[in-house]
N, CA, C, O and CB atoms as a CASP TS submission, in Angstrom:
PFRMAT TS
TARGET T0000
AUTHOR 0000-0000-0000
METHOD Language model
MODEL 1
PARENT N/A
ATOM      1  N   MET     1       1.599  29.840  -8.319  1.00  0.00           N
ATOM      2  CA  MET     1       1.201  29.623  -9.822  1.00  0.00           C
ATOM      3  C   MET     1       0.423  28.384  -9.832  1.00  0.00           C
ATOM      4  O   MET     1       0.910  27.448  -9.198  1.00  0.00           O
ATOM      5  CB  MET     1       2.479  29.490 -10.858  1.00  0.00           C
ATOM      6  N   SER     2      -0.720  28.193 -10.444  1.00  0.00           N
ATOM      7  CA  SER     2      -1.685  27.233 -10.443  1.00  0.00           C
ATOM      8  C   SER     2      -1.096  26.050 -11.191  1.00  0.00           C
ATOM      9  O   SER     2      -0.187  26.241 -11.999  1.00  0.00           O
ATOM     10  CB  SER     2      -2.971  27.749 -11.033  1.00  0.00           C
ATOM     11  N   VAL     3      -1.533  24.945 -10.977  1.00  0.00           N
ATOM     12  CA  VAL     3      -0.861  23.469 -11.217  1.00  0.00           C
ATOM     13  C   VAL     3      -0.852  23.427 -12.787  1.00  0.00           C
ATOM     14  O   VAL     3       0.125  22.958 -13.371  1.00  0.00           O
ATOM     15  CB  VAL     3      -1.829  22.039 -10.496  1.00  0.00           C
ATOM     16  N   GLU     4      -2.028  23.959 -13.530  1.00  0.00           N
ATOM     17  CA  GLU     4      -2.126  23.986 -14.936  1.00  0.00           C
ATOM     18  C   GLU     4      -1.007  24.739 -15.700  1.00  0.00           C
ATOM     19  O   GLU     4      -0.485  24.352 -16.746  1.00  0.00           O
ATOM     20  CB  GLU     4      -3.391  24.555 -15.261  1.00  0.00           C
ATOM     21  N   LYS     5      -0.717  25.884 -15.012  1.00  0.00           N
ATOM     22  CA  LYS     5       0.248  26.783 -15.411  1.00  0.00           C
ATOM     23  C   LYS     5       1.652  26.187 -15.466  1.00  0.00           C
ATOM     24  O   LYS     5       2.415  26.365 -16.416  1.00  0.00           O
ATOM     25  CB  LYS     5       0.204  27.911 -14.538  1.00  0.00           C
ATOM     26  N   GLN     6       1.942  25.465 -14.377  1.00  0.00           N
ATOM     27  CA  GLN     6       3.021  24.751 -13.913  1.00  0.00           C
ATOM     28  C   GLN     6       3.398  23.754 -15.084  1.00  0.00           C
ATOM     29  O   GLN     6       4.489  23.662 -15.648  1.00  0.00           O
ATOM     30  CB  GLN     6       2.673  24.046 -12.547  1.00  0.00           C
ATOM     31  N   ILE     7       2.353  23.099 -15.296  1.00  0.00           N
ATOM     32  CA  ILE     7       2.532  21.798 -16.121  1.00  0.00           C
ATOM     33  C   ILE     7       2.802  22.289 -17.433  1.00  0.00           C
ATOM     34  O   ILE     7       3.690  21.726 -18.072  1.00  0.00           O
ATOM     35  CB  ILE     7       1.259  20.787 -16.135  1.00  0.00           C
ATOM     36  N   ALA     8       2.160  23.279 -17.960  1.00  0.00           N
ATOM     37  CA  ALA     8       2.478  23.692 -19.357  1.00  0.00           C
ATOM     38  C   ALA     8       4.073  24.426 -19.214  1.00  0.00           C
ATOM     39  O   ALA     8       4.912  24.115 -20.059  1.00  0.00           O
ATOM     40  CB  ALA     8       1.164  24.855 -19.980  1.00  0.00           C
ATOM     41  N   ILE     9       4.347  25.159 -18.389  1.00  0.00           N
ATOM     42  CA  ILE     9       5.676  25.791 -18.543  1.00  0.00           C
ATOM     43  C   ILE     9       6.751  24.703 -18.529  1.00  0.00           C
ATOM     44  O   ILE     9       7.749  24.732 -19.248  1.00  0.00           O
ATOM     45  CB  ILE     9       5.942  26.846 -17.401  1.00  0.00           C
ATOM     46  N   ILE    10       6.424  23.623 -17.538  1.00  0.00           N
ATOM     47  CA  ILE    10       7.410  22.698 -17.051  1.00  0.00           C
ATOM     48  C   ILE    10       7.466  21.834 -18.439  1.00  0.00           C
ATOM     49  O   ILE    10       8.548  21.521 -18.937  1.00  0.00           O
ATOM     50  CB  ILE    10       6.945  21.827 -15.557  1.00  0.00           C
ATOM     51  N   TYR    11       6.496  21.556 -18.889  1.00  0.00           N
ATOM     52  CA  TYR    11       6.436  20.808 -20.203  1.00  0.00           C
ATOM     53  C   TYR    11       7.343  21.211 -21.448  1.00  0.00           C
ATOM     54  O   TYR    11       8.001  20.438 -22.144  1.00  0.00           O
ATOM     55  CB  TYR    11       5.061  20.903 -20.657  1.00  0.00           C
ATOM     56  N   LEU    12       7.224  22.695 -21.586  1.00  0.00           N
ATOM     57  CA  LEU    12       7.989  23.386 -22.385  1.00  0.00           C
ATOM     58  C   LEU    12       9.504  23.283 -22.112  1.00  0.00           C
ATOM     59  O   LEU    12      10.313  23.074 -23.016  1.00  0.00           O
ATOM     60  CB  LEU    12       7.543  24.662 -22.331  1.00  0.00           C
ATOM     61  N   GLY    13       9.836  23.437 -20.847  1.00  0.00           N
ATOM     62  CA  GLY    13      11.095  23.251 -20.514  1.00  0.00           C
ATOM     63  C   GLY    13      11.847  22.132 -20.736  1.00  0.00           C
ATOM     64  O   GLY    13      13.027  22.156 -21.084  1.00  0.00           O
ATOM     65  N   THR    14      11.089  20.997 -20.513  1.00  0.00           N
ATOM     66  CA  THR    14      11.411  19.680 -20.485  1.00  0.00           C
ATOM     67  C   THR    14      11.813  19.112 -22.006  1.00  0.00           C
ATOM     68  O   THR    14      12.542  18.164 -22.296  1.00  0.00           O
ATOM     69  CB  THR    14      10.199  18.948 -19.849  1.00  0.00           C
ATOM     70  N   LYS    15      11.060  20.054 -22.894  1.00  0.00           N
ATOM     71  CA  LYS    15      10.925  19.648 -24.312  1.00  0.00           C
ATOM     72  C   LYS    15      11.901  20.523 -25.289  1.00  0.00           C
ATOM     73  O   LYS    15      11.948  20.515 -26.519  1.00  0.00           O
ATOM     74  CB  LYS    15       9.366  19.828 -24.753  1.00  0.00           C
ATOM     75  N   GLY    16      12.727  21.341 -24.271  1.00  0.00           N
ATOM     76  CA  GLY    16      13.635  22.226 -24.964  1.00  0.00           C
ATOM     77  C   GLY    16      12.913  23.238 -25.815  1.00  0.00           C
ATOM     78  O   GLY    16      13.450  23.645 -26.846  1.00  0.00           O
ATOM     79  N   MET    17      11.759  23.654 -25.451  1.00  0.00           N
ATOM     80  CA  MET    17      11.184  24.746 -26.372  1.00  0.00           C
ATOM     81  C   MET    17      11.491  26.278 -25.668  1.00  0.00           C
ATOM     82  O   MET    17      11.083  27.304 -26.213  1.00  0.00           O
ATOM     83  CB  MET    17       9.422  24.467 -26.567  1.00  0.00           C
ATOM     84  N   LEU    18      12.011  26.291 -24.807  1.00  0.00           N
ATOM     85  CA  LEU    18      12.655  27.616 -24.350  1.00  0.00           C
ATOM     86  C   LEU    18      13.822  27.779 -24.621  1.00  0.00           C
ATOM     87  O   LEU    18      14.259  28.788 -24.067  1.00  0.00           O
ATOM     88  CB  LEU    18      12.644  27.868 -23.104  1.00  0.00           C
ATOM     89  N   ASN    19      14.694  27.153 -25.340  1.00  0.00           N
ATOM     90  CA  ASN    19      16.154  27.129 -25.651  1.00  0.00           C
ATOM     91  C   ASN    19      16.318  28.365 -26.566  1.00  0.00           C
ATOM     92  O   ASN    19      17.358  29.024 -26.543  1.00  0.00           O
ATOM     93  CB  ASN    19      16.659  25.699 -26.388  1.00  0.00           C
ATOM     94  N   SER    20      15.280  28.668 -27.368  1.00  0.00           N
ATOM     95  CA  SER    20      15.533  29.881 -28.274  1.00  0.00           C
ATOM     96  C   SER    20      15.183  31.316 -27.533  1.00  0.00           C
ATOM     97  O   SER    20      15.313  32.418 -28.065  1.00  0.00           O
ATOM     98  CB  SER    20      14.586  29.718 -29.648  1.00  0.00           C
ATOM     99  N   VAL    21      14.734  31.077 -26.260  1.00  0.00           N
ATOM    100  CA  VAL    21      14.590  32.372 -25.465  1.00  0.00           C
ATOM    101  C   VAL    21      15.458  32.747 -24.803  1.00  0.00           C
ATOM    102  O   VAL    21      16.002  31.967 -24.022  1.00  0.00           O
ATOM    103  CB  VAL    21      13.714  32.447 -24.685  1.00  0.00           C
ATOM    104  N   PRO    22      15.868  34.102 -24.915  1.00  0.00           N
ATOM    105  CA  PRO    22      16.955  34.477 -24.089  1.00  0.00           C
ATOM    106  C   PRO    22      16.802  34.335 -22.576  1.00  0.00           C
ATOM    107  O   PRO    22      15.674  34.610 -22.167  1.00  0.00           O
ATOM    108  CB  PRO    22      17.257  35.799 -24.381  1.00  0.00           C
ATOM    109  N   VAL    23      17.667  33.976 -21.691  1.00  0.00           N
ATOM    110  CA  VAL    23      17.213  33.671 -20.255  1.00  0.00           C
ATOM    111  C   VAL    23      16.718  35.097 -19.615  1.00  0.00           C
ATOM    112  O   VAL    23      15.834  35.148 -18.760  1.00  0.00           O
ATOM    113  CB  VAL    23      18.530  32.972 -19.320  1.00  0.00           C
ATOM    114  N   ASN    24      17.285  36.062 -20.046  1.00  0.00           N
ATOM    115  CA  ASN    24      16.720  37.362 -19.525  1.00  0.00           C
ATOM    116  C   ASN    24      15.129  37.609 -20.045  1.00  0.00           C
ATOM    117  O   ASN    24      14.388  38.394 -19.454  1.00  0.00           O
ATOM    118  CB  ASN    24      17.728  38.623 -20.072  1.00  0.00           C
ATOM    119  N   LYS    25      14.786  36.986 -21.000  1.00  0.00           N
ATOM    120  CA  LYS    25      13.273  37.097 -21.433  1.00  0.00           C
ATOM    121  C   LYS    25      12.346  36.002 -20.985  1.00  0.00           C
ATOM    122  O   LYS    25      11.156  36.175 -21.251  1.00  0.00           O
ATOM    123  CB  LYS    25      13.162  37.122 -22.946  1.00  0.00           C
ATOM    124  N   VAL    26      12.703  34.859 -20.321  1.00  0.00           N
ATOM    125  CA  VAL    26      12.235  33.762 -20.033  1.00  0.00           C
ATOM    126  C   VAL    26      10.734  34.119 -19.229  1.00  0.00           C
ATOM    127  O   VAL    26       9.677  33.558 -19.519  1.00  0.00           O
ATOM    128  CB  VAL    26      13.355  32.979 -19.248  1.00  0.00           C
ATOM    129  N   LYS    27      10.872  35.094 -18.242  1.00  0.00           N
ATOM    130  CA  LYS    27       9.619  35.591 -17.347  1.00  0.00           C
ATOM    131  C   LYS    27       8.724  36.199 -18.210  1.00  0.00           C
ATOM    132  O   LYS    27       7.531  35.914 -18.115  1.00  0.00           O
ATOM    133  CB  LYS    27       9.958  36.642 -16.186  1.00  0.00           C
ATOM    134  N   GLU    28       9.155  37.081 -19.130  1.00  0.00           N
ATOM    135  CA  GLU    28       8.277  37.732 -20.140  1.00  0.00           C
ATOM    136  C   GLU    28       7.705  36.768 -21.165  1.00  0.00           C
ATOM    137  O   GLU    28       6.585  36.961 -21.639  1.00  0.00           O
ATOM    138  CB  GLU    28       9.043  38.809 -20.870  1.00  0.00           C
ATOM    139  N   PHE    29       8.362  35.866 -21.466  1.00  0.00           N
ATOM    140  CA  PHE    29       7.846  34.624 -22.572  1.00  0.00           C
ATOM    141  C   PHE    29       6.782  33.780 -21.638  1.00  0.00           C
ATOM    142  O   PHE    29       5.725  33.346 -22.095  1.00  0.00           O
ATOM    143  CB  PHE    29       9.348  33.409 -23.189  1.00  0.00           C
ATOM    144  N   GLU    30       7.162  33.619 -20.388  1.00  0.00           N
ATOM    145  CA  GLU    30       6.078  32.878 -19.537  1.00  0.00           C
ATOM    146  C   GLU    30       4.878  33.560 -19.337  1.00  0.00           C
ATOM    147  O   GLU    30       3.841  32.903 -19.257  1.00  0.00           O
ATOM    148  CB  GLU    30       6.534  32.557 -18.213  1.00  0.00           C
ATOM    149  N   ALA    31       4.854  34.939 -19.231  1.00  0.00           N
ATOM    150  CA  ALA    31       3.691  35.736 -19.038  1.00  0.00           C
ATOM    151  C   ALA    31       2.925  35.671 -20.336  1.00  0.00           C
ATOM    152  O   ALA    31       1.735  35.353 -20.327  1.00  0.00           O
ATOM    153  CB  ALA    31       4.040  37.190 -18.627  1.00  0.00           C
ATOM    154  N   ASP    32       3.566  35.961 -21.454  1.00  0.00           N
ATOM    155  CA  ASP    32       2.852  36.155 -22.743  1.00  0.00           C
ATOM    156  C   ASP    32       2.150  34.736 -23.009  1.00  0.00           C
ATOM    157  O   ASP    32       0.954  34.575 -23.253  1.00  0.00           O
ATOM    158  CB  ASP    32       3.921  36.616 -24.001  1.00  0.00           C
ATOM    159  N   PHE    33       2.985  33.890 -22.927  1.00  0.00           N
ATOM    160  CA  PHE    33       2.310  32.264 -23.265  1.00  0.00           C
ATOM    161  C   PHE    33       1.248  32.089 -22.400  1.00  0.00           C
ATOM    162  O   PHE    33       0.182  31.770 -22.927  1.00  0.00           O
ATOM    163  CB  PHE    33       3.356  30.886 -22.988  1.00  0.00           C
ATOM    164  N   LEU    34       1.281  32.237 -21.035  1.00  0.00           N
ATOM    165  CA  LEU    34       0.055  31.989 -20.051  1.00  0.00           C
ATOM    166  C   LEU    34      -1.068  32.845 -20.480  1.00  0.00           C
ATOM    167  O   LEU    34      -2.228  32.447 -20.384  1.00  0.00           O
ATOM    168  CB  LEU    34       0.394  32.336 -18.486  1.00  0.00           C
ATOM    169  N   ALA    35      -0.762  34.014 -20.954  1.00  0.00           N
ATOM    170  CA  ALA    35      -1.872  35.003 -21.200  1.00  0.00           C
ATOM    171  C   ALA    35      -2.583  34.386 -22.571  1.00  0.00           C
ATOM    172  O   ALA    35      -3.794  34.165 -22.604  1.00  0.00           O
ATOM    173  CB  ALA    35      -1.240  36.683 -21.406  1.00  0.00           C
ATOM    174  N   TYR    36      -1.760  34.147 -23.627  1.00  0.00           N
ATOM    175  CA  TYR    36      -2.118  33.571 -24.761  1.00  0.00           C
ATOM    176  C   TYR    36      -3.042  32.278 -24.518  1.00  0.00           C
ATOM    177  O   TYR    36      -4.160  32.166 -25.020  1.00  0.00           O
ATOM    178  CB  TYR    36      -0.885  33.280 -25.497  1.00  0.00           C
ATOM    179  N   MET    37      -2.473  31.363 -23.727  1.00  0.00           N
ATOM    180  CA  MET    37      -3.040  29.919 -23.497  1.00  0.00           C
ATOM    181  C   MET    37      -4.554  30.365 -22.655  1.00  0.00           C
ATOM    182  O   MET    37      -5.558  29.679 -22.851  1.00  0.00           O
ATOM    183  CB  MET    37      -1.775  28.783 -22.400  1.00  0.00           C
ATOM    184  N   ARG    38      -4.585  31.272 -21.947  1.00  0.00           N
ATOM    185  CA  ARG    38      -5.690  31.589 -21.320  1.00  0.00           C
ATOM    186  C   ARG    38      -6.887  32.249 -22.228  1.00  0.00           C
ATOM    187  O   ARG    38      -8.085  32.044 -22.031  1.00  0.00           O
ATOM    188  CB  ARG    38      -5.262  32.434 -20.268  1.00  0.00           C
ATOM    189  N   SER    39      -6.383  33.009 -23.174  1.00  0.00           N
ATOM    190  CA  SER    39      -7.367  33.720 -23.955  1.00  0.00           C
ATOM    191  C   SER    39      -7.601  32.768 -25.265  1.00  0.00           C
ATOM    192  O   SER    39      -8.734  32.792 -25.746  1.00  0.00           O
ATOM    193  CB  SER    39      -6.823  35.282 -24.333  1.00  0.00           C
ATOM    194  N   LYS    40      -6.836  32.116 -25.743  1.00  0.00           N
ATOM    195  CA  LYS    40      -7.007  31.081 -27.025  1.00  0.00           C
ATOM    196  C   LYS    40      -7.239  29.744 -26.598  1.00  0.00           C
ATOM    197  O   LYS    40      -7.987  29.076 -27.311  1.00  0.00           O
ATOM    198  CB  LYS    40      -5.722  31.001 -27.978  1.00  0.00           C
ATOM    199  N   HIS    41      -6.820  29.284 -25.721  1.00  0.00           N
ATOM    200  CA  HIS    41      -6.892  27.796 -25.207  1.00  0.00           C
ATOM    201  C   HIS    41      -7.303  27.573 -23.802  1.00  0.00           C
ATOM    202  O   HIS    41      -6.804  26.759 -23.025  1.00  0.00           O
ATOM    203  CB  HIS    41      -5.560  27.136 -25.327  1.00  0.00           C
ATOM    204  N   ALA    42      -8.037  28.195 -23.629  1.00  0.00           N
ATOM    205  CA  ALA    42      -8.845  27.996 -21.936  1.00  0.00           C
ATOM    206  C   ALA    42      -9.117  26.601 -22.053  1.00  0.00           C
ATOM    207  O   ALA    42      -8.981  26.039 -20.967  1.00  0.00           O
ATOM    208  CB  ALA    42     -10.546  28.961 -21.536  1.00  0.00           C
ATOM    209  N   ASN    43      -9.453  25.841 -22.983  1.00  0.00           N
ATOM    210  CA  ASN    43     -10.170  24.459 -22.821  1.00  0.00           C
ATOM    211  C   ASN    43      -8.805  23.527 -22.536  1.00  0.00           C
ATOM    212  O   ASN    43      -8.922  22.569 -21.771  1.00  0.00           O
ATOM    213  CB  ASN    43     -11.174  23.931 -24.372  1.00  0.00           C
ATOM    214  N   VAL    44      -7.514  23.816 -23.156  1.00  0.00           N
ATOM    215  CA  VAL    44      -6.479  23.063 -22.961  1.00  0.00           C
ATOM    216  C   VAL    44      -6.068  23.278 -21.398  1.00  0.00           C
ATOM    217  O   VAL    44      -5.813  22.346 -20.636  1.00  0.00           O
ATOM    218  CB  VAL    44      -5.403  23.415 -24.004  1.00  0.00           C
ATOM    219  N   MET    45      -6.047  24.602 -21.059  1.00  0.00           N
ATOM    220  CA  MET    45      -5.581  24.749 -19.438  1.00  0.00           C
ATOM    221  C   MET    45      -6.616  23.996 -18.550  1.00  0.00           C
ATOM    222  O   MET    45      -6.158  23.337 -17.616  1.00  0.00           O
ATOM    223  CB  MET    45      -5.545  26.458 -18.882  1.00  0.00           C
ATOM    224  N   ASN    46      -7.976  24.024 -18.747  1.00  0.00           N
ATOM    225  CA  ASN    46      -8.965  23.388 -18.026  1.00  0.00           C
ATOM    226  C   ASN    46      -8.620  21.907 -17.758  1.00  0.00           C
ATOM    227  O   ASN    46      -8.525  21.342 -16.668  1.00  0.00           O
ATOM    228  CB  ASN    46     -10.237  23.528 -18.742  1.00  0.00           C
ATOM    229  N   ASP    47      -8.426  21.321 -19.211  1.00  0.00           N
ATOM    230  CA  ASP    47      -8.034  20.031 -19.259  1.00  0.00           C
ATOM    231  C   ASP    47      -6.919  19.655 -18.336  1.00  0.00           C
ATOM    232  O   ASP    47      -7.008  18.690 -17.577  1.00  0.00           O
ATOM    233  CB  ASP    47      -7.710  19.743 -20.538  1.00  0.00           C
ATOM    234  N   LEU    48      -5.833  20.455 -18.412  1.00  0.00           N
ATOM    235  CA  LEU    48      -4.689  20.107 -17.456  1.00  0.00           C
ATOM    236  C   LEU    48      -5.107  20.277 -16.237  1.00  0.00           C
ATOM    237  O   LEU    48      -4.698  19.455 -15.416  1.00  0.00           O
ATOM    238  CB  LEU    48      -3.471  20.864 -17.600  1.00  0.00           C
ATOM    239  N   LYS    49      -5.968  21.295 -15.790  1.00  0.00           N
ATOM    240  CA  LYS    49      -6.240  21.340 -14.316  1.00  0.00           C
ATOM    241  C   LYS    49      -6.972  20.201 -13.937  1.00  0.00           C
ATOM    242  O   LYS    49      -6.816  19.652 -12.846  1.00  0.00           O
ATOM    243  CB  LYS    49      -6.987  22.551 -13.885  1.00  0.00           C
ATOM    244  N   ALA    50      -8.015  19.708 -15.068  1.00  0.00           N
ATOM    245  CA  ALA    50      -8.610  18.514 -14.432  1.00  0.00           C
ATOM    246  C   ALA    50      -7.744  17.105 -14.348  1.00  0.00           C
ATOM    247  O   ALA    50      -8.304  16.093 -13.928  1.00  0.00           O
ATOM    248  CB  ALA    50      -9.880  18.246 -15.208  1.00  0.00           C
ATOM    249  N   GLY    51      -6.435  17.077 -14.737  1.00  0.00           N
ATOM    250  CA  GLY    51      -5.749  16.050 -14.661  1.00  0.00           C
ATOM    251  C   GLY    51      -5.606  15.275 -16.189  1.00  0.00           C
ATOM    252  O   GLY    51      -5.199  14.127 -16.369  1.00  0.00           O
ATOM    253  N   LYS    52      -5.975  16.058 -17.026  1.00  0.00           N
ATOM    254  CA  LYS    52      -5.772  15.208 -18.489  1.00  0.00           C
ATOM    255  C   LYS    52      -4.452  15.719 -18.897  1.00  0.00           C
ATOM    256  O   LYS    52      -4.062  16.825 -18.521  1.00  0.00           O
ATOM    257  CB  LYS    52      -7.009  15.526 -19.812  1.00  0.00           C
ATOM    258  N   PHE    53      -3.720  14.914 -19.691  1.00  0.00           N
ATOM    259  CA  PHE    53      -2.586  15.083 -20.398  1.00  0.00           C
ATOM    260  C   PHE    53      -2.499  14.128 -21.466  1.00  0.00           C
ATOM    261  O   PHE    53      -2.380  12.922 -21.247  1.00  0.00           O
ATOM    262  CB  PHE    53      -1.490  15.025 -19.583  1.00  0.00           C
ATOM    263  N   ASP    54      -2.559  14.672 -22.710  1.00  0.00           N
ATOM    264  CA  ASP    54      -2.374  13.767 -24.043  1.00  0.00           C
ATOM    265  C   ASP    54      -1.849  14.465 -25.067  1.00  0.00           C
ATOM    266  O   ASP    54      -1.606  15.671 -25.021  1.00  0.00           O
ATOM    267  CB  ASP    54      -3.635  13.175 -24.599  1.00  0.00           C
ATOM    268  N   ASP    55      -1.633  13.649 -26.134  1.00  0.00           N
ATOM    269  CA  ASP    55      -1.043  14.311 -27.362  1.00  0.00           C
ATOM    270  C   ASP    55      -1.751  15.463 -27.961  1.00  0.00           C
ATOM    271  O   ASP    55      -1.128  16.317 -28.592  1.00  0.00           O
ATOM    272  CB  ASP    55      -0.919  13.351 -28.404  1.00  0.00           C
ATOM    273  N   SER    56      -3.117  15.520 -27.775  1.00  0.00           N
ATOM    274  CA  SER    56      -3.688  16.714 -28.414  1.00  0.00           C
ATOM    275  C   SER    56      -3.389  17.937 -27.611  1.00  0.00           C
ATOM    276  O   SER    56      -3.227  19.029 -28.157  1.00  0.00           O
ATOM    277  CB  SER    56      -5.189  16.575 -28.596  1.00  0.00           C
ATOM    278  N   LEU    57      -3.310  17.757 -26.259  1.00  0.00           N
ATOM    279  CA  LEU    57      -3.033  18.906 -25.267  1.00  0.00           C
ATOM    280  C   LEU    57      -1.555  19.382 -25.755  1.00  0.00           C
ATOM    281  O   LEU    57      -1.334  20.490 -26.245  1.00  0.00           O
ATOM    282  CB  LEU    57      -3.074  18.369 -23.527  1.00  0.00           C
ATOM    283  N   THR    58      -0.570  18.363 -25.542  1.00  0.00           N
ATOM    284  CA  THR    58       0.747  18.867 -25.730  1.00  0.00           C
ATOM    285  C   THR    58       1.050  19.398 -27.182  1.00  0.00           C
ATOM    286  O   THR    58       1.936  20.230 -27.380  1.00  0.00           O
ATOM    287  CB  THR    58       1.698  17.785 -25.371  1.00  0.00           C
ATOM    288  N   SER    59       0.267  18.872 -28.189  1.00  0.00           N
ATOM    289  CA  SER    59       0.506  19.716 -29.433  1.00  0.00           C
ATOM    290  C   SER    59       0.073  21.114 -29.529  1.00  0.00           C
ATOM    291  O   SER    59       0.769  21.961 -30.089  1.00  0.00           O
ATOM    292  CB  SER    59      -0.089  19.111 -30.495  1.00  0.00           C
ATOM    293  N   THR    60      -1.169  21.395 -28.942  1.00  0.00           N
ATOM    294  CA  THR    60      -1.548  22.722 -28.754  1.00  0.00           C
ATOM    295  C   THR    60      -0.412  23.710 -27.906  1.00  0.00           C
ATOM    296  O   THR    60      -0.043  24.814 -28.307  1.00  0.00           O
ATOM    297  CB  THR    60      -2.926  22.630 -28.008  1.00  0.00           C
ATOM    298  N   ILE    61      -0.026  23.151 -26.849  1.00  0.00           N
ATOM    299  CA  ILE    61       0.879  23.827 -26.130  1.00  0.00           C
ATOM    300  C   ILE    61       2.219  23.999 -26.912  1.00  0.00           C
ATOM    301  O   ILE    61       2.903  24.997 -26.683  1.00  0.00           O
ATOM    302  CB  ILE    61       1.049  23.145 -24.862  1.00  0.00           C
ATOM    303  N   GLU    62       2.575  23.180 -27.716  1.00  0.00           N
ATOM    304  CA  GLU    62       3.882  23.460 -28.497  1.00  0.00           C
ATOM    305  C   GLU    62       3.680  24.137 -29.431  1.00  0.00           C
ATOM    306  O   GLU    62       4.638  24.845 -29.741  1.00  0.00           O
ATOM    307  CB  GLU    62       4.579  22.450 -28.986  1.00  0.00           C
ATOM    308  N   ALA    63       2.524  24.253 -30.229  1.00  0.00           N
ATOM    309  CA  ALA    63       2.306  25.093 -31.236  1.00  0.00           C
ATOM    310  C   ALA    63       2.147  26.635 -30.730  1.00  0.00           C
ATOM    311  O   ALA    63       2.564  27.564 -31.422  1.00  0.00           O
ATOM    312  CB  ALA    63       1.115  24.578 -31.963  1.00  0.00           C
ATOM    313  N   ALA    64       1.566  26.819 -29.576  1.00  0.00           N
ATOM    314  CA  ALA    64       1.386  28.070 -29.026  1.00  0.00           C
ATOM    315  C   ALA    64       2.820  28.627 -28.326  1.00  0.00           C
ATOM    316  O   ALA    64       3.090  29.827 -28.270  1.00  0.00           O
ATOM    317  CB  ALA    64       0.176  27.945 -27.989  1.00  0.00           C
ATOM    318  N   ALA    65       3.477  27.824 -27.931  1.00  0.00           N
ATOM    319  CA  ALA    65       4.926  28.258 -27.644  1.00  0.00           C
ATOM    320  C   ALA    65       5.880  28.523 -28.818  1.00  0.00           C
ATOM    321  O   ALA    65       6.715  29.427 -28.785  1.00  0.00           O
ATOM    322  CB  ALA    65       5.575  27.209 -26.828  1.00  0.00           C
ATOM    323  N   LYS    66       5.725  27.747 -29.789  1.00  0.00           N
ATOM    324  CA  LYS    66       6.473  28.365 -30.929  1.00  0.00           C
ATOM    325  C   LYS    66       5.982  29.541 -31.575  1.00  0.00           C
ATOM    326  O   LYS    66       6.730  30.363 -32.105  1.00  0.00           O
ATOM    327  CB  LYS    66       6.615  27.472 -31.918  1.00  0.00           C
ATOM    328  N   GLU    67       4.759  29.633 -31.541  1.00  0.00           N
ATOM    329  CA  GLU    67       4.223  31.107 -31.966  1.00  0.00           C
ATOM    330  C   GLU    67       4.615  32.167 -31.191  1.00  0.00           C
ATOM    331  O   GLU    67       4.879  33.236 -31.741  1.00  0.00           O
ATOM    332  CB  GLU    67       2.778  31.227 -31.959  1.00  0.00           C
ATOM    333  N   ILE    68       4.712  32.019 -29.752  1.00  0.00           N
ATOM    334  CA  ILE    68       5.001  32.838 -29.042  1.00  0.00           C
ATOM    335  C   ILE    68       6.444  33.232 -28.793  1.00  0.00           C
ATOM    336  O   ILE    68       6.756  34.387 -28.504  1.00  0.00           O
ATOM    337  CB  ILE    68       4.429  32.534 -28.152  1.00  0.00           C
ATOM    338  N   SER    69       7.372  32.173 -28.920  1.00  0.00           N
ATOM    339  CA  SER    69       8.724  32.407 -28.783  1.00  0.00           C
ATOM    340  C   SER    69       9.402  33.096 -29.858  1.00  0.00           C
ATOM    341  O   SER    69      10.462  33.703 -29.705  1.00  0.00           O
ATOM    342  CB  SER    69       9.326  31.268 -28.575  1.00  0.00           C
ATOM    343  N   ALA    70       8.673  32.976 -31.120  1.00  0.00           N
ATOM    344  CA  ALA    70       9.254  33.568 -32.257  1.00  0.00           C
ATOM    345  C   ALA    70       9.528  34.929 -32.238  1.00  0.00           C
ATOM    346  O   ALA    70      10.267  35.409 -33.098  1.00  0.00           O
ATOM    347  CB  ALA    70       8.528  33.355 -33.280  1.00  0.00           C
ATOM    348  N   LYS    71       8.936  35.736 -31.212  1.00  0.00           N
ATOM    349  CA  LYS    71       9.280  37.028 -31.135  1.00  0.00           C
ATOM    350  C   LYS    71      10.511  37.176 -30.015  1.00  0.00           C
ATOM    351  O   LYS    71      11.046  38.249 -29.735  1.00  0.00           O
ATOM    352  CB  LYS    71       7.973  37.851 -30.798  1.00  0.00           C
ATOM    353  N   TYR    72      10.828  35.973 -29.475  1.00  0.00           N
ATOM    354  CA  TYR    72      12.115  36.243 -28.684  1.00  0.00           C
ATOM    355  C   TYR    72      13.337  35.738 -28.919  1.00  0.00           C
ATOM    356  O   TYR    72      14.286  35.858 -28.144  1.00  0.00           O
ATOM    357  CB  TYR    72      11.990  35.930 -27.539  1.00  0.00           C
ATOM    358  N   LYS    73      13.362  35.073 -30.149  1.00  0.00           N
ATOM    359  CA  LYS    73      14.531  34.597 -30.884  1.00  0.00           C
ATOM    360  C   LYS    73      15.762  35.582 -30.795  1.00  0.00           C
ATOM    361  O   LYS    73      15.736  36.768 -31.124  1.00  0.00           O
ATOM    362  CB  LYS    73      14.131  34.383 -32.362  1.00  0.00           C
ATOM    363  N   ALA    74      16.792  34.921 -30.319  1.00  0.00           N
ATOM    364  CA  ALA    74      17.917  36.112 -30.155  1.00  0.00           C
ATOM    365  C   ALA    74      18.595  36.097 -31.645  1.00  0.00           C
ATOM    366  O   ALA    74      19.507  36.878 -31.916  1.00  0.00           O
ATOM    367  CB  ALA    74      19.223  35.756 -28.777  1.00  0.00           C
TER
END
């Protein structure tokens, strides 16, 4: 997995944003989230790849996670 993908997923995990996703659905969430980020927020992923990490990036990551995780809530 590329570094920018790892950063985004690890960030979500450390902020408790995966808590509402059932354990058996985490991999599916991860795939959906990363596909969404690639298609809608490629600039954020590119910034992460370039070593940037700031509040504007994390707020986009969090908003995307909230949107995607809504369909996984138990």
